[in-house]
Backbone as a printed PyTorch tensor [residue, N CA C, xyz], in Angstrom:
tensor([[[  4.1610, -37.7530, -50.6150],
         [  3.7080, -36.5450, -49.9810],
         [  2.6200, -36.8260, -48.9580]],

        [[  1.6980, -37.7600, -49.2970],
         [  0.6310, -38.1060, -48.3770],
         [  1.1850, -38.7350, -47.1070]],

        [[  2.2290, -39.5230, -47.2500],
         [  2.8410, -40.1750, -46.0920],
         [  3.4810, -39.1290, -45.1750]],

        [[  4.1530, -38.1540, -45.7570],
         [  4.7850, -37.0930, -44.9680],
         [  3.7270, -36.2780, -44.2300]],

        [[  2.6270, -35.9540, -44.9140],
         [  1.5390, -35.2120, -44.2540],
         [  0.9480, -36.0150, -43.1010]],

        [[  0.7570, -37.3040, -43.3050],
         [  0.2030, -38.1720, -42.2650],
         [  1.1410, -38.2390, -41.0640]],

        [[  2.4360, -38.3380, -41.3380],
         [  3.4240, -38.3970, -40.2540],
         [  3.3980, -37.0980, -39.4450]],

        [[  3.3520, -35.9570, -40.1290],
         [  3.3190, -34.6760, -39.4190],
         [  2.0240, -34.4990, -38.6170]],

        [[  0.9070, -34.9670, -39.1690],
         [ -0.3520, -34.8930, -38.4340],
         [ -0.2950, -35.7390, -37.1700]],

        [[  0.1880, -36.9740, -37.2990],
         [  0.2900, -37.8700, -36.1450],
         [  1.2450, -37.2700, -35.1150]],

        [[  2.3740, -36.7510, -35.5760],
         [  3.3410, -36.1280, -34.6760],
         [  2.7190, -34.9170, -33.9630]],

        [[  1.9570, -34.1230, -34.6920],
         [  1.2790, -32.9720, -34.0890],
         [  0.2880, -33.4000, -33.0230]],

        [[ -0.4890, -34.4610, -33.2910],
         [ -1.4410, -34.9740, -32.3000],
         [ -0.7240, -35.4830, -31.0560]],

        [[  0.3900, -36.1670, -31.2590],
         [  1.1570, -36.6900, -30.1200],
         [  1.6780, -35.5370, -29.2660]],

        [[  2.1860, -34.4930, -29.9050],
         [  2.7040, -33.3400, -29.1580],
         [  1.5810, -32.6480, -28.3860]],

        [[  0.4420, -32.4640, -29.0340],
         [ -0.6840, -31.7990, -28.3760],
         [ -1.1890, -32.6340, -27.2010]],

        [[ -1.3660, -33.9320, -27.4070],
         [ -1.8420, -34.7930, -26.3280],
         [ -0.8230, -34.8840, -25.1900]],

        [[  0.4470, -34.9380, -25.5470],
         [  1.4850, -34.9550, -24.5220],
         [  1.4910, -33.6700, -23.7130]],

        [[  1.3120, -32.5470, -24.3940],
         [  1.2460, -31.2580, -23.6900],
         [  0.0410, -31.1760, -22.7800]],

        [[ -1.1130, -31.6450, -23.2480],
         [ -2.3120, -31.6620, -22.4100],
         [ -2.1180, -32.5580, -21.1960]],

        [[ -1.5060, -33.7100, -21.4070],
         [ -1.2300, -34.6150, -20.2840],
         [ -0.3220, -33.9640, -19.2590]],

        [[  0.6960, -33.2860, -19.7340],
         [  1.6140, -32.5890, -18.8330],
         [  0.8910, -31.5000, -18.0580]],

        [[  0.0520, -30.7150, -18.7230],
         [ -0.7110, -29.6750, -18.0350],
         [ -1.6240, -30.2630, -16.9710]],

        [[ -2.2590, -31.3710, -17.2740],
         [ -3.1420, -32.0160, -16.3050],
         [ -2.3530, -32.4970, -15.0970]],

        [[ -1.1920, -33.0960, -15.3310],
         [ -0.3580, -33.5690, -14.2230],
         [  0.0630, -32.3970, -13.3420]],

        [[  0.5020, -31.2840, -13.9330],
         [  0.9170, -30.1250, -13.1490],
         [ -0.2580, -29.5010, -12.4110]],

        [[ -1.4450, -29.5770, -12.9840],
         [ -2.6230, -28.9900, -12.3300],
         [ -3.0990, -29.8450, -11.1650]],

        [[ -2.9890, -31.1650, -11.2840],
         [ -3.5410, -32.0480, -10.2600],
         [ -2.5660, -32.3980,  -9.1460]],

        [[ -1.2870, -32.4570,  -9.4480],
         [ -0.3210, -32.9020,  -8.4560],
         [  0.5580, -31.7310,  -8.0180]],

        [[  0.8000, -31.6240,  -6.7020],
         [  1.5940, -30.5020,  -6.2060],
         [  3.0570, -30.6000,  -6.6110]],

        [[  3.6980, -29.4420,  -6.6400],
         [  5.1280, -29.3870,  -6.9570],
         [  5.9290, -29.8470,  -5.7490]],

        [[  7.2420, -29.9130,  -5.9000],
         [  8.1130, -30.3420,  -4.8120],
         [  7.9900, -29.4060,  -3.6210]],

        [[  7.9130, -28.0840,  -3.8480],
         [  7.7550, -27.1240,  -2.7560],
         [  6.4540, -27.3610,  -2.0080]],

        [[  5.3760, -27.6260,  -2.7510],
         [  4.0930, -27.8680,  -2.1010],
         [  4.1220, -29.1700,  -1.3150]],

        [[  4.8140, -30.2170,  -1.8270],
         [  4.9320, -31.4600,  -1.0650],
         [  5.6650, -31.2030,   0.2400]],

        [[  6.7570, -30.4000,   0.1920],
         [  7.4840, -30.0750,   1.4120],
         [  6.5800, -29.3520,   2.4030]],

        [[  5.7290, -28.4710,   1.9050],
         [  4.7850, -27.7630,   2.7520],
         [  3.8340, -28.7450,   3.4290]],

        [[  3.2840, -29.6920,   2.6630],
         [  2.3570, -30.6640,   3.2240],
         [  3.0630, -31.5550,   4.2470]],

        [[  4.3010, -31.9220,   3.9550],
         [  5.0600, -32.7670,   4.8840],
         [  5.3260, -32.0050,   6.1770]],

        [[  5.7320, -30.7180,   6.0770],
         [  5.9750, -29.9100,   7.2700],
         [  4.7060, -29.7680,   8.0840]],

        [[  3.5940, -29.4990,   7.4170],
         [  2.3240, -29.3200,   8.1210],
         [  1.9190, -30.6060,   8.8220]],

        [[  2.1290, -31.7570,   8.1580],
         [  1.7900, -33.0390,   8.7650],
         [  2.6710, -33.3130,   9.9790]],

        [[  3.9580, -32.9610,   9.8970],
         [  4.8450, -33.1960,  11.0370],
         [  4.4740, -32.2960,  12.2090]],

        [[  4.0440, -31.0740,  11.9390],
         [  3.6000, -30.1830,  13.0140],
         [  2.3490, -30.7600,  13.6690]],

        [[  1.4040, -31.2540,  12.8680],
         [  0.1900, -31.8460,  13.4200],
         [  0.5240, -33.0990,  14.2240]],

        [[  1.5070, -33.8970,  13.7690],
         [  1.9060, -35.0840,  14.5170],
         [  2.4830, -34.6940,  15.8670]],

        [[  3.2740, -33.6140,  15.9240],
         [  3.8350, -33.1660,  17.1980],
         [  2.7210, -32.8430,  18.1790]],

        [[  1.7290, -32.1160,  17.7110],
         [  0.6430, -31.7400,  18.5910],
         [ -0.2130, -32.9420,  18.9730]],

        [[ -0.4320, -33.8610,  18.0350],
         [ -1.2800, -35.0110,  18.3480],
         [ -0.5730, -35.9490,  19.3180]],

        [[  0.7530, -36.1080,  19.2460],
         [  1.4440, -36.9720,  20.1870],
         [  1.4460, -36.3580,  21.5770]],

        [[  1.4600, -35.0420,  21.6640],
         [  1.4120, -34.3930,  22.9740],
         [  0.0920, -34.6820,  23.6630]],

        [[ -0.9910, -34.7150,  22.9160],
         [ -2.3100, -34.9020,  23.4960],
         [ -2.5700, -36.3590,  23.8820]],

        [[ -1.9910, -37.3220,  23.1690],
         [ -2.3490, -38.7210,  23.3650],
         [ -1.4890, -39.4250,  24.3990]],

        [[ -0.2640, -38.9960,  24.6520],
         [  0.5910, -39.6870,  25.6070],
         [  0.3340, -39.1360,  27.0020]],

        [[ -0.0220, -40.0560,  27.9110],
         [ -0.2820, -39.6330,  29.2810],
         [  0.6510, -40.3160,  30.2590]],

        [[  1.5640, -41.1630,  29.7700],
         [  2.4380, -41.9020,  30.6550],
         [  3.4600, -41.0080,  31.3340]],

        [[  4.0480, -40.0600,  30.5870],
         [  5.0810, -39.1940,  31.1220],
         [  4.6670, -37.7380,  30.9140]],

        [[  3.8460, -37.1960,  31.7850],
         [  3.3680, -35.8290,  31.5660],
         [  4.4710, -34.7870,  31.6250]],

        [[  5.5730, -35.0360,  32.3620],
         [  6.6390, -34.0390,  32.4200],
         [  7.3260, -33.8980,  31.0640]],

        [[  7.5850, -35.0110,  30.3760],
         [  8.2100, -34.9290,  29.0640],
         [  7.2820, -34.2820,  28.0530]],

        [[  6.0200, -34.5650,  28.1320],
         [  5.0520, -33.9680,  27.2170],
         [  5.0290, -32.4630,  27.3970]],

        [[  5.0110, -31.9860,  28.6310],
         [  4.9730, -30.5420,  28.8520],
         [  6.2660, -29.8810,  28.4070]],

        [[  7.4250, -30.5690,  28.5560],
         [  8.6710, -29.9580,  28.1090],
         [  8.7140, -29.8640,  26.5830]],

        [[  8.1770, -30.8710,  25.8770],
         [  8.1370, -30.7640,  24.4250],
         [  7.1420, -29.7140,  23.9900]],

        [[  6.0620, -29.5600,  24.7260],
         [  5.0800, -28.5270,  24.3990],
         [  5.7080, -27.1500,  24.5470]],

        [[  6.5320, -26.9680,  25.5880],
         [  7.2010, -25.6800,  25.7600],
         [  8.1700, -25.4230,  24.6090]],

        [[  8.8550, -26.4630,  24.1610],
         [  9.7810, -26.3080,  23.0500],
         [  9.0420, -25.8900,  21.7920]],

        [[  7.9210, -26.5260,  21.5280],
         [  7.1470, -26.1830,  20.3430],
         [  6.6270, -24.7590,  20.4520]],

        [[  6.1270, -24.3690,  21.6230],
         [  5.5910, -23.0300,  21.7920],
         [  6.6790, -21.9690,  21.6850]],

        [[  7.8980, -22.2710,  22.1190],
         [  8.9570, -21.2780,  22.0530],
         [  9.3110, -20.9200,  20.6100]],

        [[  9.0830, -21.8430,  19.6670],
         [  9.3320, -21.5450,  18.2680],
         [  8.3060, -20.5530,  17.7300]],

        [[  7.0990, -20.5630,  18.2850],
         [  6.0140, -19.7540,  17.7640],
         [  5.7300, -18.5250,  18.6280]],

        [[  6.7520, -17.9460,  19.2210],
         [  6.5110, -16.8180,  20.1150],
         [  6.2080, -15.5390,  19.3570]],

        [[  6.6510, -15.4030,  18.1190],
         [  6.3970, -14.1990,  17.3340],
         [  4.9880, -14.2790,  16.7740]],

        [[  4.2240, -13.2380,  17.0000],
         [  2.8560, -13.2010,  16.5050],
         [  2.7700, -12.2370,  15.3290]],

        [[  2.0330, -12.6250,  14.3240],
         [  1.8290, -11.7550,  13.1730],
         [  0.6090, -10.8580,  13.3510]],

        [[ -0.1210, -11.0520,  14.4340],
         [ -1.3490, -10.2980,  14.6590],
         [ -1.0240,  -8.8190,  14.8450]],

        [[ -1.7860,  -7.9730,  14.1700],
         [ -1.6080,  -6.5290,  14.2940],
         [ -1.6190,  -5.8630,  12.9350]],

        [[ -1.2210,  -4.6040,  12.9250],
         [ -1.2290,  -3.8070,  11.6970],
         [  0.1710,  -3.8300,  11.0720]],

        [[  0.2040,  -3.9970,   9.7430],
         [  1.4520,  -4.0650,   8.9810],
         [  1.3370,  -3.1160,   7.7920]],

        [[  2.4320,  -2.4130,   7.5170],
         [  2.4500,  -1.4140,   6.4410],
         [  3.3810,  -1.8770,   5.3250]],

        [[  2.8940,  -1.7250,   4.0810],
         [  3.6880,  -2.0710,   2.8990],
         [  3.7280,  -0.8550,   1.9940]],

        [[  4.9470,  -0.4200,   1.6370],
         [  5.1200,   0.7240,   0.7380],
         [  5.1940,   0.1950,  -0.6870]],

        [[  4.3630,   0.7630,  -1.5530],
         [  4.3240,   0.3730,  -2.9580],
         [  4.7760,   1.5570,  -3.8100]],

        [[  5.8300,   1.3590,  -4.5900],
         [  6.3110,   2.4170,  -5.4830],
         [  5.2970,   2.7070,  -6.5810]],

        [[  4.6070,   1.6590,  -7.0520],
         [  3.6430,   1.8510,  -8.1350],
         [  2.4440,   2.6910,  -7.7040]],

        [[  2.1320,   2.6980,  -6.4130],
         [  1.0140,   3.4870,  -5.9020],
         [  1.4390,   4.8630,  -5.3970]],

        [[  2.7360,   5.0910,  -5.2970],
         [  3.2640,   6.3020,  -4.6550],
         [  2.6650,   6.4530,  -3.2620]],

        [[  2.6290,   5.3550,  -2.5350],
         [  2.0750,   5.3730,  -1.1950],
         [  2.2170,   4.0110,  -0.5470]],

        [[  1.3510,   3.7770,   0.4330],
         [  1.4330,   2.5370,   1.1950],
         [  0.0350,   2.0160,   1.4920]],

        [[ -0.0030,   0.7460,   1.8510],
         [ -1.2390,   0.1190,   2.2920],
         [ -0.9660,  -0.4780,   3.6650]],

        [[ -1.8880,  -0.2670,   4.5940],
         [ -1.7920,  -0.8540,   5.9250],
         [ -2.7620,  -2.0270,   5.9630]],

        [[ -2.2370,  -3.1680,   6.3970],
         [ -3.0310,  -4.3790,   6.5010],
         [ -3.2320,  -4.7230,   7.9740]],

        [[ -4.3680,  -5.3050,   8.2940],
         [ -4.6640,  -5.7650,   9.6470],
         [ -4.6560,  -7.2910,   9.6180]],

        [[ -3.6940,  -7.8980,  10.3310],
         [ -3.5550,  -9.3500,  10.3480],
         [ -4.2670,  -9.8950,  11.5890]],

        [[ -5.1380, -10.8610,  11.3480],
         [ -5.9000, -11.4930,  12.4290],
         [ -5.7390, -12.9960,  12.3140]],

        [[ -5.7570, -13.6580,  13.4710],
         [ -5.6780, -15.1220,  13.4570],
         [ -7.0890, -15.6650,  13.5750]],

        [[ -7.4420, -16.5320,  12.6380],
         [ -8.7590, -17.1560,  12.6170],
         [ -8.5480, -18.6570,  12.5620]],

        [[ -8.7100, -19.3150,  13.6930],
         [ -8.4330, -20.7470,  13.7640],
         [ -6.9400, -20.9840,  13.7290]],

        [[ -6.4980, -21.8000,  12.7810],
         [ -5.0720, -22.1170,  12.6470],
         [ -4.3700, -21.2270,  11.6320]],

        [[ -5.0980, -20.3670,  10.9420],
         [ -4.4920, -19.5530,   9.8870],
         [ -4.5740, -18.0750,  10.2240]],

        [[ -3.6870, -17.3160,   9.5890],
         [ -3.6980, -15.8650,   9.7060],
         [ -4.3090, -15.2870,   8.4340]],

        [[ -5.1070, -14.2500,   8.5940],
         [ -5.6770, -13.5520,   7.4480],
         [ -5.3110, -12.0800,   7.5480]],

        [[ -4.8910, -11.5000,   6.4270],
         [ -4.5770, -10.0710,   6.3830],
         [ -5.6610,  -9.3690,   5.5800]],

        [[ -6.1960,  -8.2950,   6.1550],
         [ -7.2490,  -7.5180,   5.5180],
         [ -6.7190,  -6.1200,   5.2360]],

        [[ -7.1230,  -5.5300,   4.1120],
         [ -6.7640,  -4.1330,   3.8660],
         [ -7.4210,  -3.2960,   4.9480]],

        [[ -6.6950,  -2.3120,   5.4380],
         [ -7.2000,  -1.4820,   6.5260],
         [ -7.2010,  -0.0030,   6.1510]],

        [[ -6.0700,   0.4240,   5.5440],
         [ -5.9180,   1.8440,   5.2500],
         [ -4.9930,   2.0220,   4.0480]],

        [[ -5.2700,   3.0310,   3.2340],
         [ -4.4030,   3.3930,   2.1160],
         [ -3.8130,   4.7580,   2.4380]],

        [[ -2.4760,   4.8740,   2.2710],
         [ -1.7830,   6.1230,   2.5990],
         [ -1.1170,   6.6820,   1.3550]],

        [[ -1.0610,   8.0180,   1.2640],
         [ -0.3400,   8.6420,   0.1580],
         [  1.1350,   8.7620,   0.5280]],

        [[  1.9420,   9.3760,  -0.3820],
         [  3.3900,   9.4600,  -0.1520],
         [  3.7440,  10.3160,   1.0560]],

        [[  2.8190,  11.1750,   1.5240],
         [  3.0720,  12.0130,   2.7030],
         [  2.6240,  11.3410,   3.9970]],

        [[  2.0430,  10.1690,   3.9000],
         [  1.6180,   9.4480,   5.0900],
         [  0.1850,   9.6990,   5.5030]],

        [[ -0.5340,  10.5130,   4.7390],
         [ -1.9360,  10.7590,   5.0650],
         [ -2.7490,   9.5500,   4.6080]],

        [[ -3.5830,   9.0340,   5.5210],
         [ -4.2900,   7.8110,   5.2230],
         [ -5.7890,   7.9400,   5.2200]],

        [[ -6.4050,   6.9760,   4.5710],
         [ -7.8530,   6.8880,   4.5190],
         [ -8.2290,   5.4280,   4.7060]],

        [[ -9.1130,   5.1690,   5.6490],
         [ -9.5620,   3.8070,   5.8870],
         [-10.3560,   3.3090,   4.6850]],

        [[-10.2080,   2.0300,   4.3890],
         [-10.8920,   1.4090,   3.2560],
         [-11.6750,   0.1980,   3.7670]],

        [[-12.6340,  -0.2830,   2.9900],
         [-13.3670,  -1.4800,   3.4160],
         [-12.4160,  -2.6680,   3.5850]],

        [[-12.6990,  -3.4930,   4.5870],
         [-11.8670,  -4.6610,   4.8350],
         [-12.0410,  -5.6730,   3.7120]],

        [[-10.9350,  -6.0110,   3.0730],
         [-10.9180,  -7.0220,   2.0200],
         [ -9.8030,  -7.9960,   2.3540]],

        [[-10.1260,  -9.2930,   2.3550],
         [ -9.1080, -10.3070,   2.6560],
         [ -8.0940, -10.3260,   1.5210]],

        [[ -6.8370, -10.0540,   1.8680],
         [ -5.7790,  -9.9400,   0.8770],
         [ -4.7610, -11.0630,   0.9720]],

        [[ -4.5450, -11.5800,   2.1690],
         [ -3.5120, -12.5960,   2.3740],
         [ -4.0490, -13.6540,   3.3240]],

        [[ -3.8360, -14.9100,   2.9550],
         [ -4.1890, -16.0350,   3.8120],
         [ -2.8960, -16.7990,   4.0870]],

        [[ -2.4530, -16.7920,   5.3380],
         [ -1.2380, -17.5170,   5.7150],
         [ -1.6900, -18.8530,   6.2960]],

        [[ -1.5120, -19.9040,   5.5100],
         [ -2.0020, -21.2250,   5.9050],
         [ -1.0390, -21.9400,   6.8530]],

        [[  0.2390, -21.5940,   6.7510],
         [  1.2480, -22.2570,   7.5790],
         [  2.2690, -21.2150,   8.0240]],

        [[  2.5490, -21.1770,   9.3140],
         [  3.5740, -20.2760,   9.8410],
         [  4.1810, -20.9370,  11.0680]],

        [[  5.5020, -21.1450,  11.0450],
         [  6.1560, -21.8390,  12.1470],
         [  6.9030, -20.8920,  13.0870]],

        [[  6.6500, -19.6050,  12.9870],
         [  7.3280, -18.6390,  13.8280],
         [  8.4640, -17.9330,  13.1100]],

        [[  8.9200, -18.4900,  12.0120],
         [ 10.0040, -17.9030,  11.2250],
         [  9.6470, -17.8410,   9.7400]],

        [[  9.0750, -18.9170,   9.2270],
         [  8.7230, -18.9960,   7.8060],
         [  7.2960, -19.4990,   7.6660]],

        [[  6.7190, -19.1760,   6.5330],
         [  5.3590, -19.6190,   6.2970],
         [  5.0260, -19.6160,   4.8280]],

        [[  3.8300, -20.1130,   4.5300],
         [  3.3280, -20.1440,   3.1590],
         [  1.8630, -19.7690,   3.1770]],

        [[  1.4410, -19.1790,   2.0820],
         [  0.0530, -18.7770,   2.0150],
         [ -0.3930, -18.4390,   0.6170]],

        [[ -1.5290, -17.7500,   0.5520],
         [ -2.1230, -17.3240,  -0.7130],
         [ -2.2960, -15.8090,  -0.6540]],

        [[ -1.7320, -15.1200,  -1.6430],
         [ -1.8280, -13.6750,  -1.7560],
         [ -2.9010, -13.3810,  -2.7980]],

        [[ -3.9460, -12.6760,  -2.3910],
         [ -5.0760, -12.3940,  -3.2800],
         [ -4.8550, -11.0270,  -3.9290]],

        [[ -4.7390, -11.0190,  -5.2530],
         [ -4.4250,  -9.8090,  -6.0000],
         [ -5.5070,  -9.5840,  -7.0530]],

        [[ -5.8640,  -8.3260,  -7.2410],
         [ -6.7800,  -7.9690,  -8.3240],
         [ -6.0120,  -7.0940,  -9.3020]],

        [[ -6.0210,  -7.4990, -10.5670],
         [ -5.2980,  -6.7680, -11.5990],
         [ -6.1620,  -6.7330, -12.8430]],

        [[ -6.4110,  -5.5350, -13.3460],
         [ -7.2540,  -5.3310, -14.5260],
         [ -8.5910,  -6.0510, -14.3790]],

        [[ -9.2200,  -5.8490, -13.2370],
         [-10.5400,  -6.3860, -12.9000],
         [-10.5990,  -7.9120, -12.8680]],

        [[ -9.4640,  -8.5770, -12.7690],
         [ -9.4130, -10.0250, -12.6110],
         [ -8.7560, -10.3250, -11.2670]],

        [[ -9.2510, -11.3500, -10.5830],
         [ -8.7250, -11.7320,  -9.2770],
         [ -7.8280, -12.9530,  -9.4230]],

        [[ -6.6980, -12.9070,  -8.7230],
         [ -5.7140, -13.9820,  -8.7730],
         [ -5.3820, -14.4350,  -7.3550]],

        [[ -5.2540, -15.7390,  -7.1610],
         [ -4.7700, -16.3140,  -5.9180],
         [ -3.3430, -16.7860,  -6.1700]],

        [[ -2.3820, -16.0820,  -5.5920],
         [ -0.9700, -16.3280,  -5.8780],
         [ -0.3120, -16.9980,  -4.6750]],

        [[  0.2890, -18.1850,  -4.8630],
         [  1.0340, -18.8050,  -3.7680],
         [  2.2110, -17.9160,  -3.3690]],

        [[  2.4290, -17.7770,  -2.0680],
         [  3.5060, -16.9100,  -1.6040],
         [  4.2230, -17.5520,  -0.4230]],

        [[  5.3870, -16.9940,  -0.1320],
         [  6.1950, -17.4460,   0.9940],
         [  6.4250, -16.2630,   1.9270]],

        [[  6.4490, -16.5450,   3.2120],
         [  6.6820, -15.5160,   4.2270],
         [  7.9690, -15.8600,   4.9440]],

        [[  8.8270, -14.8580,   5.0960],
         [ 10.0960, -15.0400,   5.7840],
         [ 10.2270, -13.9280,   6.8190]],

        [[ 10.1230, -14.2850,   8.0900],
         [ 10.1950, -13.3030,   9.1660],
         [ 11.6430, -12.8930,   9.3970]],

        [[ 11.9360, -11.6010,   9.2580],
         [ 13.2920, -11.0960,   9.4840],
         [ 13.5110, -10.7740,  10.9560]],

        [[ 12.5690, -10.0830,  11.5730],
         [ 12.5890,  -9.7880,  13.0020],
         [ 11.1480,  -9.5930,  13.4500]],

        [[ 10.9490,  -9.2000,  14.7000],
         [  9.5890,  -9.0670,  15.2290],
         [  8.7620,  -8.0200,  14.4990]],

        [[  9.4050,  -7.1010,  13.7980],
         [  8.7010,  -6.0020,  13.1610],
         [  8.7810,  -6.0060,  11.6390]],

        [[  9.3850,  -7.0180,  11.0380],
         [  9.5470,  -7.0500,   9.5840],
         [  9.4390,  -8.4830,   9.0700]],

        [[  8.6580,  -8.6540,   8.0150],
         [  8.7120,  -9.9230,   7.2890],
         [  8.6380,  -9.6530,   5.7970]],

        [[  9.1930, -10.5960,   5.0390],
         [  9.2070, -10.5020,   3.5860],
         [  8.1590, -11.4410,   3.0240]],

        [[  7.3590, -10.9360,   2.1150],
         [  6.3680, -11.7370,   1.4150],
         [  6.8320, -11.8190,  -0.0350]],

        [[  7.1390, -13.0160,  -0.4910],
         [  7.6520, -13.1640,  -1.8600],
         [  6.7880, -14.1360,  -2.6460]],

        [[  6.7300, -13.8810,  -3.9450],
         [  5.9600, -14.7340,  -4.8310],
         [  6.5540, -14.6930,  -6.2220]],

        [[  6.2650, -15.7380,  -6.9790],
         [  6.6910, -15.8560,  -8.3650],
         [  5.5040, -16.4350,  -9.1090]],

        [[  4.8420, -15.6100,  -9.8840],
         [  3.6140, -16.0270, -10.5450],
         [  3.7660, -15.8320, -12.0420]],

        [[  3.9400, -16.9260, -12.7560],
         [  4.1190, -16.9060, -14.2080],
         [  5.1940, -15.9130, -14.6280]],

        [[  6.3230, -15.9740, -13.9460],
         [  7.4550, -15.1360, -14.3130],
         [  7.4620, -13.7620, -13.6790]],

        [[  6.3910, -13.3610, -13.0150],
         [  6.3660, -12.0680, -12.3320],
         [  6.7630, -12.2960, -10.8860]],

        [[  7.9890, -11.8870, -10.5420],
         [  8.5260, -12.0790,  -9.2020],
         [  8.4840, -10.7600,  -8.4570]],

        [[  8.2190, -10.8530,  -7.1620],
         [  8.2750,  -9.6630,  -6.3280],
         [  8.4700, -10.0930,  -4.8820]],

        [[  9.0800,  -9.2260,  -4.1240],
         [  9.2180,  -9.4110,  -2.6880],
         [  8.7830,  -8.1170,  -2.0260]],

        [[  7.7770,  -8.2190,  -1.1800],
         [  7.2620,  -7.0560,  -0.4730],
         [  7.8010,  -7.0590,   0.9480]],

        [[  8.1140,  -5.8830,   1.4580],
         [  8.5900,  -5.7430,   2.8360],
         [  7.4000,  -5.2450,   3.6710]],

        [[  6.9960,  -6.0600,   4.6180],
         [  5.8960,  -5.7230,   5.5270],
         [  6.5020,  -5.2870,   6.8480]],

        [[  6.2030,  -4.0570,   7.2500],
         [  6.7150,  -3.4880,   8.5120],
         [  5.5650,  -3.3460,   9.4990]],

        [[  5.8160,  -3.6920,  10.7480],
         [  4.7900,  -3.5620,  11.7810],
         [  4.4760,  -2.0860,  12.0000]],

        [[  3.1950,  -1.7820,  12.0190],
         [  2.7110,  -0.4080,  12.2150],
         [  2.4800,  -0.2130,  13.7150]],

        [[  2.9300,   0.8980,  14.2560],
         [  2.7780,   1.1600,  15.6930],
         [  1.4470,   1.7460,  16.0270]]])
């Protein structure tokens, strides 16, 4: 009986330590999606850095610069409205570009009839990467007086609509952001 108890104790310690090791690895090292994000961001930075450093053929450099700029012609800057069923209304966000990233701030809360009230500016979304069509960022959410930074993906449908999707511990959602006129 003592041997069986010892075996179960050792097995329990191994499982606990293995689980802790796994949690540490997941906390410290990015997932495959995050690695792809870092690789994409590095390749974008390489494109821009090669444009600045090569001076032998300025015509080719300018043509590649035009190609890169043509991908990023859609701007996210401006007011965007999101309808929330849980609120029986909508929230209008003001997206501003600060450096290389876009930040969305709460601007106005509207009821189901469209009547709105301006609210204090609170940073709600940080878009760290956007290539003109898709992007990634951090969605800042407050729930039950706790603040969460949720990784999210942005998918631009057209000049006036983009989808913001996230999956946070099994809670999935996709929000439709419409450009406000």
